C-alpha positions in Angstrom: -27.5 -13.4 40.8 -28.8 -12.4 37.4 -28.3 -8.7 38.2 -24.9 -9.2 39.2 -24.0 -11.4 36.2 -25.4 -8.5 33.9 -23.5 -5.9 35.8 -20.1 -7.9 35.4 -21.0 -8.5 31.6 -21.5 -4.7 31.2 -18.3 -3.9 32.7 -16.4 -6.3 30.7 -17.9 -5.0 27.5 -17.0 -1.5 28.7 -13.4 -2.3 29.4 -13.0 -4.1 26.1 -14.5 -1.4 24.0 -12.7 1.4 26.1 -9.3 -0.4 25.5 -10.0 -0.9 21.8 -10.8 2.8 21.3 -7.8 3.9 23.2 -5.5 1.8 21.2 -7.0 3.0 17.8 -7.0 6.6 19.0 -3.3 6.5 20.1 -2.5 4.9 16.7 -4.3 7.7 15.0 -2.6 10.4 16.9 0.9 8.8 16.3 -0.1 8.8 12.5 -1.1 12.5 12.7 2.1 13.4 14.1 3.9 11.7 11.2 1.7 13.3 8.8 2.3 16.8 10.1 6.1 16.2 9.8 5.7 15.1 6.3 3.5 18.0 5.4 6.0 20.5 7.0 8.7 19.1 4.8 6.7 19.2 1.7 5.6 22.7 2.4 9.3 23.7 2.2 9.1 23.2 -1.5 8.3 26.8 -2.0 11.8 27.7 -0.6 13.4 25.4 -3.2 11.5 27.4 -5.9 12.8 30.7 -4.5 16.1 29.3 -4.2 16.1 28.1 -7.8 14.9 31.4 -9.2 17.9 33.3 -7.2 20.4 30.7 -8.3 19.3 31.1 -12.0 20.3 34.9 -11.8 23.7 34.0 -10.2 24.4 30.6 -12.1 27.6 32.2 -13.7 29.1 32.4 -10.2 28.5 28.6 -9.4 31.4 26.2 -9.8 31.3 22.4 -9.3 32.6 21.5 -5.8 30.9 24.5 -4.1 28.8 23.6 -1.2 26.9 26.8 -1.0 26.6 30.3 -2.5 25.5 33.4 -0.8 23.3 35.8 -3.2 21.5 38.9 -3.0 17.8 38.2 -2.5 16.5 40.8 -4.9 13.3 38.9 -5.6 12.1 38.2 -2.1 12.5 41.0 0.3 16.2 41.9 -0.1 19.1 41.0 2.0 21.4 37.9 1.4 20.3 34.3 1.0 22.5 31.3 1.3 21.8 28.4 -1.1 23.2 25.0 -0.3 24.6 23.2 -3.3 25.7 19.7 -4.0 29.5 19.9 -4.7 29.4 16.8 -6.9 27.0 18.6 -9.4 27.7 21.2 -11.9 25.9 24.6 -12.0 23.0 23.6 -14.3 22.5 20.2 -12.4 22.4 22.1 -9.0 19.7 24.3 -10.6 17.8 21.5 -11.9 18.0 19.7 -8.6 16.4 22.6 -6.7 13.4 22.8 -9.1 13.0 18.9 -8.9 12.7 19.1 -5.2 10.2 22.0 -5.6 7.8 20.1 -8.0 8.1 16.9 -5.9 7.0 18.9 -2.6 4.3 20.7 -4.5 2.7 17.6 -5.8 2.8 16.1 -2.3 1.1 18.9 -0.4 -2.3 18.3 -1.4 -2.1 14.5 -1.2 -0.6 14.8 2.4 -3.2 17.5 3.3 -6.2 15.2 2.2 -4.6 12.3 4.2 -4.4 14.6 7.3 -8.0 15.6 7.0 -9.1 11.9 6.9 -7.0 10.7 9.9 -7.9 13.9 11.9 -11.5 13.1 11.4 -10.9 9.5 12.5 -9.3 10.7 15.7 -12.1 13.0 16.4 -14.6 10.5 16.0 -12.5 8.0 18.2 -12.2 10.5 20.9 -16.0 11.1 20.9 -16.8 7.6 21.1 -14.4 7.1 23.9 -16.1 9.8 25.8 -19.5 8.2 25.3 -18.5 4.9 26.4 -16.9 6.4 29.6 -20.1 8.3 30.3 -22.4 5.5 29.7 -24.7 4.5 32.5 -26.4 1.4 31.2 -25.5 -1.8 29.2 -27.8 -0.4 26.5 -25.7 2.7 26.3 -22.4 0.8 26.1 -23.8 -1.6 23.5 -24.9 1.4 21.5 -21.5 3.0 21.5 -20.1 -0.4 20.6 -22.5 -0.8 17.5 -21.4 2.7 16.4 -17.8 2.1 16.8 -18.2 -1.1 14.7 -20.0 0.9 11.9 -17.1 3.3 11.7 -14.3 1.2 12.5 -15.1 -2.5 11.5 -13.1 -5.1 13.4 -12.3 -2.6 16.3 -13.4 -5.0 19.0 -11.7 -8.5 19.3 -14.1 -11.3 19.2 -15.1 -12.7 22.7 -12.8 -15.4 23.8 -14.1 -18.9 23.7 -14.9 -20.6 27.1 -11.7 -21.8 28.7 -9.5 -19.0 27.4 -10.3 -19.9 23.8 -8.1 -22.9 23.7 -9.6 -26.1 22.4 -8.9 -29.0 24.8 -7.5 -31.9 23.1 -8.3 -35.3 24.2 -5.6 -38.1 24.6 -5.1 -39.8 21.3 -6.2 -43.3 21.3 -3.9 -45.6 19.3 -7.0 -47.9 18.2 -9.7 -47.4 15.8 -13.1 -49.1 16.5 -14.7 -51.5 13.9 -17.5 -53.9 13.9 -16.9 -57.5 12.7 -19.0 -59.5 10.3 -20.8 -60.9 13.4 -21.6 -57.4 14.7 -19.1 -57.8 17.7 -17.0 -54.6 18.2 -13.3 -54.9 17.8 -10.1 -52.7 17.9 -7.4 -52.3 15.3 -4.2 -50.2 15.5 -4.2 -46.8 13.6 -0.7 -47.6 12.5 2.0 -50.3 12.6 3.5 -49.0 15.8 -0.1 -49.1 17.4 -0.6 -52.7 16.3 2.4 -53.7 18.3 1.0 -52.0 21.5 
């Protein structure tokens, strides 16, 4: 009986830990995907700098209301380059907008890169722990993985449910409060006016 109980406990611990690791790993991978998207957008900032330099050389051709301008790419390999413009802005404002987008993106790149490194390390660690718990052969090995997981990711595993599904059984409320009279005899009195009429 003891052996069977121990085996069931080991399997339950493994199931809970595996589920927790998988949930956290899925979330980390989802975060990585979003970070990669943000990083790709931020890295486009170099394009805005190049377009700004080209637009500066052709600013005399720009008029308010234009949506784009085609310029000769004499700075970056030749050929033609199409620069999108904001029609509600004038020439100088469009130029300023391009360099503003460049500065914003260039500042964001190192921050996003560092964030990606951190989350990538977390995903790698979670994957390694998941492999270990799935390969564990004994209860001690499962518990060791659980300990390591808690050290790296505090609060990863949910607390064990209380007996009876974690719900506290509430007794039926008694409308009376017990008391002892001056003679020592027990008595009952209602807890409220409504109870006294019961």
